[in-house]
Each structure stands twice: as structure tokens, then as C-alpha cells.
FIROLO-265225 format. One record per residue (C-alpha): residue in three letters; x, y, z. Coordinates in Angstrom, 1 decimal, padded with zeros to 4 digits, always signed. Layout:
N
node res = Ala, xx = X, yy = Y, zz = Z;
...
% end
This chain:
232
node res = Met, xx = +058.1, yy = -003.8, zz = +022.8;
node res = Thr, xx = +059.2, yy = -002.4, zz = +026.2;
node res = Thr, xx = +062.9, yy = -002.7, zz = +026.9;
node res = Phe, xx = +064.3, yy = -002.9, zz = +030.4;
node res = Arg, xx = +067.7, yy = -001.3, zz = +031.1;
node res = Ile, xx = +069.8, yy = -001.0, zz = +034.2;
node res = Ser, xx = +072.0, yy = +002.1, zz = +034.4;
node res = Pro, xx = +075.8, yy = +001.8, zz = +034.4;
node res = Ala, xx = +076.0, yy = +003.7, zz = +037.7;
node res = Val, xx = +073.7, yy = +001.2, zz = +039.4;
node res = Val, xx = +075.7, yy = -001.7, zz = +037.9;
node res = Asp, xx = +078.9, yy = -000.1, zz = +039.2;
node res = Ala, xx = +077.5, yy = +000.2, zz = +042.7;
node res = Phe, xx = +075.9, yy = -003.3, zz = +042.7;
node res = Pro, xx = +078.0, yy = -005.3, zz = +040.3;
node res = Asp, xx = +076.5, yy = -008.6, zz = +041.4;
node res = Thr, xx = +072.9, yy = -007.6, zz = +040.5;
node res = Leu, xx = +070.7, yy = -009.9, zz = +038.4;
node res = Val, xx = +067.2, yy = -009.1, zz = +037.4;
node res = Ala, xx = +064.8, yy = -011.7, zz = +035.8;
node res = Val, xx = +062.1, yy = -010.2, zz = +033.6;
node res = Val, xx = +059.3, yy = -012.6, zz = +033.0;
node res = Thr, xx = +056.9, yy = -011.2, zz = +030.3;
node res = Ala, xx = +053.5, yy = -012.6, zz = +029.7;
node res = Ala, xx = +051.3, yy = -011.7, zz = +026.7;
node res = Gly, xx = +047.7, yy = -012.7, zz = +026.3;
node res = Leu, xx = +047.2, yy = -013.1, zz = +030.0;
node res = Arg, xx = +043.8, yy = -014.3, zz = +031.2;
node res = Gly, xx = +043.3, yy = -013.0, zz = +034.7;
node res = His, xx = +039.6, yy = -013.7, zz = +035.0;
node res = Glu, xx = +039.9, yy = -017.5, zz = +034.9;
node res = Leu, xx = +040.7, yy = -019.9, zz = +037.7;
node res = Trp, xx = +044.4, yy = -020.5, zz = +038.3;
node res = Pro, xx = +044.5, yy = -023.9, zz = +040.1;
node res = Ala, xx = +048.3, yy = -024.2, zz = +040.2;
node res = Thr, xx = +048.7, yy = -020.8, zz = +041.8;
node res = Ala, xx = +046.0, yy = -021.7, zz = +044.4;
node res = Ala, xx = +047.8, yy = -025.0, zz = +045.1;
node res = Ala, xx = +051.2, yy = -023.3, zz = +045.5;
node res = Ile, xx = +049.7, yy = -020.8, zz = +048.0;
node res = Ala, xx = +048.0, yy = -023.6, zz = +050.0;
node res = Glu, xx = +051.3, yy = -025.5, zz = +050.1;
node res = Leu, xx = +053.3, yy = -022.5, zz = +051.3;
node res = Glu, xx = +050.7, yy = -021.7, zz = +054.0;
node res = Gly, xx = +050.5, yy = -025.3, zz = +055.0;
node res = Glu, xx = +054.3, yy = -025.6, zz = +055.5;
node res = Leu, xx = +054.3, yy = -022.4, zz = +057.6;
node res = Ala, xx = +051.5, yy = -023.8, zz = +059.8;
node res = Glu, xx = +053.3, yy = -027.1, zz = +060.2;
node res = Gly, xx = +056.6, yy = -025.3, zz = +061.1;
node res = Thr, xx = +058.5, yy = -026.9, zz = +058.2;
node res = Trp, xx = +059.2, yy = -023.6, zz = +056.4;
node res = Arg, xx = +059.4, yy = -019.9, zz = +057.3;
node res = Pro, xx = +059.8, yy = -016.9, zz = +055.1;
node res = Ala, xx = +063.2, yy = -015.2, zz = +055.0;
node res = Asp, xx = +063.5, yy = -012.3, zz = +057.5;
node res = Glu, xx = +066.2, yy = -009.6, zz = +057.9;
node res = Thr, xx = +068.6, yy = -012.2, zz = +059.5;
node res = Asp, xx = +068.6, yy = -014.2, zz = +056.2;
node res = Pro, xx = +071.5, yy = -013.3, zz = +053.9;
node res = Arg, xx = +069.1, yy = -012.9, zz = +051.0;
node res = Val, xx = +067.1, yy = -010.1, zz = +052.8;
node res = Glu, xx = +070.2, yy = -008.7, zz = +054.6;
node res = Ala, xx = +071.7, yy = -008.0, zz = +051.2;
node res = Trp, xx = +068.8, yy = -005.8, zz = +050.3;
node res = His, xx = +068.9, yy = -004.0, zz = +053.7;
node res = Ala, xx = +072.6, yy = -003.2, zz = +053.0;
node res = Ala, xx = +071.6, yy = -002.0, zz = +049.5;
node res = Tyr, xx = +068.9, yy = +000.2, zz = +050.9;
node res = Arg, xx = +071.2, yy = +001.8, zz = +053.5;
node res = Ser, xx = +073.8, yy = +002.5, zz = +050.8;
node res = Phe, xx = +071.3, yy = +004.8, zz = +049.0;
node res = Gly, xx = +070.0, yy = +006.4, zz = +052.1;
node res = Thr, xx = +066.8, yy = +004.4, zz = +052.8;
node res = Asn, xx = +066.3, yy = +002.9, zz = +056.3;
node res = Pro, xx = +065.2, yy = -000.7, zz = +055.5;
node res = Arg, xx = +063.5, yy = -001.1, zz = +058.9;
node res = Arg, xx = +061.2, yy = +001.8, zz = +058.2;
node res = Val, xx = +060.9, yy = +001.3, zz = +054.4;
node res = Arg, xx = +061.3, yy = -002.5, zz = +053.9;
node res = Pro, xx = +062.2, yy = -004.3, zz = +050.7;
node res = Ser, xx = +059.0, yy = -005.9, zz = +049.3;
node res = Val, xx = +060.0, yy = -009.5, zz = +050.1;
node res = Asp, xx = +060.8, yy = -008.6, zz = +053.7;
node res = Ala, xx = +057.5, yy = -006.8, zz = +054.2;
node res = Leu, xx = +055.5, yy = -009.6, zz = +052.6;
node res = Gly, xx = +057.4, yy = -012.3, zz = +054.5;
node res = Arg, xx = +056.8, yy = -010.5, zz = +057.8;
node res = Arg, xx = +053.1, yy = -010.2, zz = +057.0;
node res = Leu, xx = +052.9, yy = -013.9, zz = +056.1;
node res = Ala, xx = +054.7, yy = -014.9, zz = +059.3;
node res = Lys, xx = +052.4, yy = -012.9, zz = +061.4;
node res = Thr, xx = +049.0, yy = -013.8, zz = +059.8;
node res = Gly, xx = +049.8, yy = -017.2, zz = +058.4;
node res = Val, xx = +048.2, yy = -016.3, zz = +055.0;
node res = Leu, xx = +049.3, yy = -014.5, zz = +051.9;
node res = Pro, xx = +047.1, yy = -011.7, zz = +050.7;
node res = Arg, xx = +044.9, yy = -012.6, zz = +047.8;
node res = Ile, xx = +045.0, yy = -009.8, zz = +045.2;
node res = Asn, xx = +044.4, yy = -011.5, zz = +041.8;
node res = Pro, xx = +045.9, yy = -014.6, zz = +040.2;
node res = Ala, xx = +048.9, yy = -012.9, zz = +038.5;
node res = Val, xx = +049.9, yy = -010.9, zz = +041.6;
node res = Asp, xx = +049.3, yy = -013.9, zz = +043.8;
node res = Ser, xx = +051.6, yy = -016.0, zz = +041.6;
node res = Tyr, xx = +054.6, yy = -013.6, zz = +041.9;
node res = Asn, xx = +054.0, yy = -013.1, zz = +045.6;
node res = Thr, xx = +054.1, yy = -016.8, zz = +046.2;
node res = Val, xx = +057.3, yy = -017.3, zz = +044.2;
node res = Ser, xx = +058.8, yy = -014.2, zz = +045.9;
node res = Val, xx = +058.3, yy = -015.4, zz = +049.5;
node res = Arg, xx = +059.1, yy = -019.0, zz = +048.6;
node res = His, xx = +062.6, yy = -018.1, zz = +047.4;
node res = Gly, xx = +063.3, yy = -015.0, zz = +049.5;
node res = Leu, xx = +063.6, yy = -012.7, zz = +046.5;
node res = Pro, xx = +061.9, yy = -009.3, zz = +045.8;
node res = Ala, xx = +059.3, yy = -009.3, zz = +043.0;
node res = Gly, xx = +057.1, yy = -006.9, zz = +041.3;
node res = Ala, xx = +055.1, yy = -006.4, zz = +038.1;
node res = Phe, xx = +054.0, yy = -003.8, zz = +035.6;
node res = Asp, xx = +051.0, yy = -003.7, zz = +033.3;
node res = Leu, xx = +052.8, yy = -003.0, zz = +030.0;
node res = Asp, xx = +049.7, yy = -001.4, zz = +028.4;
node res = Gln, xx = +050.1, yy = +001.4, zz = +031.0;
node res = Val, xx = +053.8, yy = +001.8, zz = +030.6;
node res = Thr, xx = +055.2, yy = +004.6, zz = +028.4;
node res = Gly, xx = +058.4, yy = +004.0, zz = +026.5;
node res = Asp, xx = +061.1, yy = +001.8, zz = +028.0;
node res = Ile, xx = +061.8, yy = +001.1, zz = +031.7;
node res = Asp, xx = +065.1, yy = +002.1, zz = +033.4;
node res = Ile, xx = +066.5, yy = +001.0, zz = +036.7;
node res = Arg, xx = +068.5, yy = +004.1, zz = +037.8;
node res = Tyr, xx = +069.3, yy = +006.6, zz = +040.5;
node res = Ala, xx = +066.7, yy = +009.3, zz = +041.1;
node res = Asp, xx = +067.8, yy = +012.9, zz = +040.4;
node res = Gly, xx = +065.1, yy = +014.4, zz = +042.7;
node res = Gly, xx = +062.9, yy = +015.7, zz = +040.0;
node res = Glu, xx = +060.8, yy = +012.6, zz = +039.4;
node res = Thr, xx = +057.2, yy = +012.0, zz = +040.6;
node res = Phe, xx = +055.6, yy = +008.8, zz = +042.0;
node res = Thr, xx = +052.0, yy = +007.9, zz = +042.7;
node res = Pro, xx = +051.9, yy = +004.9, zz = +045.2;
node res = Leu, xx = +049.8, yy = +001.8, zz = +044.6;
node res = Gly, xx = +046.3, yy = +002.3, zz = +046.0;
node res = Glu, xx = +046.8, yy = +006.1, zz = +046.4;
node res = Pro, xx = +045.9, yy = +007.6, zz = +043.1;
node res = Asp, xx = +045.6, yy = +011.2, zz = +044.5;
node res = Thr, xx = +049.1, yy = +011.1, zz = +046.2;
node res = Thr, xx = +052.2, yy = +012.4, zz = +044.6;
node res = Glu, xx = +055.7, yy = +011.7, zz = +046.1;
node res = Thr, xx = +059.1, yy = +012.8, zz = +045.0;
node res = Pro, xx = +061.9, yy = +010.3, zz = +045.4;
node res = Lys, xx = +065.1, yy = +011.6, zz = +047.0;
node res = Pro, xx = +068.2, yy = +012.1, zz = +044.8;
node res = Gly, xx = +070.3, yy = +008.9, zz = +044.8;
node res = Glu, xx = +067.4, yy = +006.5, zz = +045.5;
node res = Val, xx = +067.2, yy = +003.6, zz = +043.1;
node res = Ile, xx = +064.0, yy = +003.6, zz = +041.1;
node res = Tyr, xx = +062.3, yy = +001.9, zz = +038.2;
node res = Ile, xx = +061.0, yy = +004.6, zz = +035.8;
node res = Asp, xx = +059.4, yy = +004.9, zz = +032.4;
node res = Thr, xx = +059.1, yy = +008.1, zz = +030.3;
node res = Thr, xx = +056.2, yy = +009.4, zz = +032.4;
node res = Asp, xx = +057.2, yy = +008.9, zz = +036.1;
node res = Val, xx = +058.5, yy = +006.5, zz = +038.7;
node res = Leu, xx = +057.1, yy = +002.9, zz = +038.6;
node res = Thr, xx = +058.8, yy = +001.6, zz = +041.8;
node res = Arg, xx = +060.4, yy = +003.5, zz = +044.7;
node res = His, xx = +063.4, yy = +002.3, zz = +046.8;
node res = Trp, xx = +064.3, yy = -000.2, zz = +044.1;
node res = Asn, xx = +061.5, yy = -002.7, zz = +045.1;
node res = His, xx = +059.7, yy = -001.3, zz = +048.1;
node res = Arg, xx = +056.4, yy = -000.2, zz = +046.5;
node res = Asp, xx = +055.0, yy = -000.1, zz = +043.0;
node res = Ala, xx = +053.1, yy = +002.7, zz = +041.2;
node res = His, xx = +049.3, yy = +002.9, zz = +040.9;
node res = Arg, xx = +049.3, yy = +003.6, zz = +037.2;
node res = Thr, xx = +051.0, yy = +000.4, zz = +036.2;
node res = Arg, xx = +049.3, yy = -001.9, zz = +038.8;
node res = Val, xx = +048.4, yy = -005.4, zz = +037.6;
node res = Thr, xx = +044.7, yy = -006.3, zz = +037.7;
node res = Glu, xx = +042.5, yy = -009.1, zz = +036.4;
node res = Asp, xx = +042.1, yy = -007.1, zz = +033.2;
node res = Ser, xx = +045.9, yy = -006.8, zz = +032.5;
node res = Thr, xx = +046.8, yy = -008.8, zz = +029.5;
node res = Arg, xx = +050.5, yy = -007.8, zz = +028.9;
node res = Val, xx = +052.5, yy = -007.9, zz = +032.1;
node res = Ala, xx = +056.2, yy = -007.8, zz = +032.9;
node res = Phe, xx = +057.2, yy = -009.5, zz = +036.2;
node res = Val, xx = +060.6, yy = -008.8, zz = +037.8;
node res = Leu, xx = +062.6, yy = -010.9, zz = +040.3;
node res = Glu, xx = +065.8, yy = -009.5, zz = +041.7;
node res = Thr, xx = +069.0, yy = -010.2, zz = +043.6;
node res = Val, xx = +072.0, yy = -008.1, zz = +044.4;
node res = Arg, xx = +074.1, yy = -011.2, zz = +045.2;
node res = Ala, xx = +073.9, yy = -013.2, zz = +041.9;
node res = Thr, xx = +077.1, yy = -015.1, zz = +042.6;
node res = Arg, xx = +075.5, yy = -016.6, zz = +045.7;
node res = Asp, xx = +071.7, yy = -016.5, zz = +044.8;
node res = Gly, xx = +071.6, yy = -016.4, zz = +041.0;
node res = His, xx = +070.6, yy = -020.1, zz = +040.8;
node res = Leu, xx = +067.6, yy = -019.3, zz = +043.2;
node res = Leu, xx = +066.6, yy = -016.4, zz = +040.9;
node res = Lys, xx = +066.6, yy = -018.5, zz = +037.8;
node res = Thr, xx = +064.7, yy = -021.3, zz = +039.6;
node res = Ala, xx = +062.1, yy = -018.7, zz = +040.8;
node res = Ala, xx = +061.8, yy = -017.3, zz = +037.3;
node res = Glu, xx = +061.0, yy = -020.7, zz = +035.9;
node res = Glu, xx = +058.5, yy = -021.4, zz = +038.6;
node res = Leu, xx = +056.8, yy = -018.2, zz = +037.8;
node res = Arg, xx = +056.8, yy = -018.9, zz = +034.1;
node res = Ala, xx = +055.2, yy = -022.3, zz = +034.9;
node res = Leu, xx = +052.4, yy = -020.7, zz = +036.9;
node res = Leu, xx = +051.7, yy = -018.1, zz = +034.2;
node res = Ala, xx = +052.0, yy = -020.3, zz = +031.1;
node res = Pro, xx = +048.6, yy = -022.1, zz = +031.3;
node res = His, xx = +046.9, yy = -018.7, zz = +031.4;
node res = Ala, xx = +048.9, yy = -016.8, zz = +028.7;
node res = Ala, xx = +049.5, yy = -016.9, zz = +025.0;
node res = Arg, xx = +053.2, yy = -016.5, zz = +025.4;
node res = Val, xx = +055.7, yy = -016.2, zz = +028.4;
node res = Thr, xx = +059.4, yy = -015.3, zz = +028.0;
node res = Val, xx = +062.2, yy = -014.9, zz = +030.5;
node res = Asp, xx = +065.1, yy = -012.5, zz = +030.1;
node res = Tyr, xx = +067.9, yy = -011.3, zz = +032.4;
node res = Leu, xx = +069.6, yy = -008.0, zz = +033.2;
node res = Gly, xx = +072.9, yy = -007.8, zz = +035.0;
node res = Ser, xx = +076.5, yy = -009.2, zz = +035.1;
node res = Asp, xx = +075.2, yy = -012.8, zz = +035.0;
node res = Ala, xx = +072.6, yy = -012.2, zz = +032.4;
node res = Thr, xx = +073.9, yy = -014.6, zz = +029.9;
node res = Ala, xx = +074.7, yy = -017.4, zz = +032.3;
% end
């Protein structure tokens, strides 16, 4: 069983952090997911009607991530938090990208609630997963670029297993090795906030919504939390 940990140094720097880990086992990615399709259609419909818009960098939920990025030396307007980048794309095109049902599910929940999200195929993960500061000696292969190797800068917040980096800039981009496909059967999804005092209730609502989308297509789905408000 893969354990997620957040380093004391990251907790000290971001004491109001809360991370939801939604783990699905026995996932069936090749069948139709009608609830996910309906959730996407509803979101796109609300955007088209002007009754809803995705959070942008003026929204406190996204601004908090911009501040976090700047604190560890990343320019959030050049390297955007995932929810910011996805929301901007949705606002511009009017549609969410369709990848596969599992990814589409967390993307929909992410933009609906203005919270970064990601996922890891646990059958491709080695050992446990840590959220910690990079020391400059790690390697990262970006999603969709299997022949590219990057080196995170020292002090950048990363997700990492015992092989290499799984996500750069905390939640900007995931790794190619642990990408979620239709064939993935054991997947850990993460949703994050660095302002749990204000947005923890949104995070927990989002985690339950994601659980509900996954449950009809999995043998088991669990939700766990990391951070100062993890037991609330």
C-alpha cells in the first residue's frame, strides 16, 4: 500500500495545507462513465450561459497558489498551477479536454471547485510518495514527453517516489511514468488547498464529489487527508 507523506518543512512553510487523497482500486476505465459525462456537460453549459466561470488568478483560491509558487521561486504566470491553467483553457475554448474517464472526472471536480488536482497510477509508483522540497538532484520526465528529462530547482515543492519526481512545482505538471490511462486500475487522486481554514470545506466537498464519480466504476474508493486539518 502506497503511503503519502508531507514533509515537516513544507508543513512549517504552509501550515494551512490540506491534501485529499482519493484512492480507487479495481478501476474500470474502458466502460462508459455517464455521470462524468453529465458533470462535464453541466459545467460547459453553465459557462456558455454565463452563470458560472472558472476561478482565475484574481480568485482567492488561485491567488493563494500563486503566492505559494512565488515563495519557492516559481513564476506562477509562466508556470501556472494546474487549476489555473485548466480554468484558463476552459474559459477560452468553452470545453474541457477529454482525456479518459478517470482524468476527466478529476479535471471536472478541480475546475468546479477551483482546487488543483492530479492523479498517479499506483501500479507505476515505486515505494511511498512524499511532498517535499527538491534538493536539486532529482529528475523528472514530463507527461507526454517520455524522452525529456528535467531537473527541479532546489527548494521547489515536488511530489516524489523512490524513483523520481511525480509532479513539479507542487501541482503544475505530472510525470509521464505514472500517468493515468484507461488501463489504470489502481489510482490515487489528489486535491489540494494551502488555505484549509478558508477552503477546507470546499476540498472535502470536492473529494466526496470525486468519490461519487469514481465509485460506480471501481471495486473500492477511499478518501484520506494530509495536513493540519486532516482529522477534521
